[in-house]
N, C-alpha and C positions, 0 to 999 in steps of 0.2 A: 504493500500500500504506500509505503514511503516513496517509492519510485514514481508511482502515479501522482502523488501529491506534488513531487518535485517537477514532474512534467507539466502538470496543470499550472503550477506557480510560474514556471518558465514561459508557458504559453500566455498566461495573464500578463506577465512583465513585457513580453514582446508586443502584445496587443496594446498595452498602455503606452509603450514607446511609439508605436505606430500612430496611435491617436494623438499623442503629443506632437509628433512630427507633422501630422496632417494639419493640426491647428496652427502650428508655426508657419507652415507653408501657406495656409489660407491668409494669415496676417500679412505675410510677405507679399502675397498676391494682391491684397487690398492696397498695400503701400505702393507697390509698383504700378497698379492701375491708377492710383491717384497721381503719382509722379508723371505717368504718361499723359494723363488728362491735362495736367499743368503744363507739360512740355508742348503738347499740341496747341494749347491756348497761347503760349508765348510764341510759338512758330506762326500761328495765324496772325497775331498782332504784328510780328516782325514782317511777315509777308505783306500785310496791309501798309505798313510804313514804307516798305520798299516800293510798292506800287505808287504810293504818293510821291516818293522821291523821283521815281522814274518819270512820272507825269510832269513834275516841276522841271526836271532835266530836259524833257522834250520841249516844254514851253520856252525855256531859256535858249535851247539850240535853235528853235524856230525864230525867236526874236533876234538872235545873233546873225542868223543867215539873212534876215531882212535888212539889218543894219549894214552888213557887209555888202549886200547887193546894191545898196545905195552908194557905197564908196566905189563900187565897180563902174558905176555910171559917171562918176566924176573924173575930170581930167585935171589932176592936181599938178601944179608947177610946170606945165608945158604950154 
């Protein structure tokens, strides 16, 4: 009987260790899911900022091209 009790105790210990590990992994998973959501939010914000900067850059480029085209039509110093 002692062997059976030892086997059952060993089984119980293993099950408890597995349950503990599963709970730990669930907490880690929740933490990682939260970090992922935060990272996705920061990425979306950065992407929006980048689009804004690209739009401003395009406007500046267009304005510079218009200014330079005015100089092309001038005959300076000749």
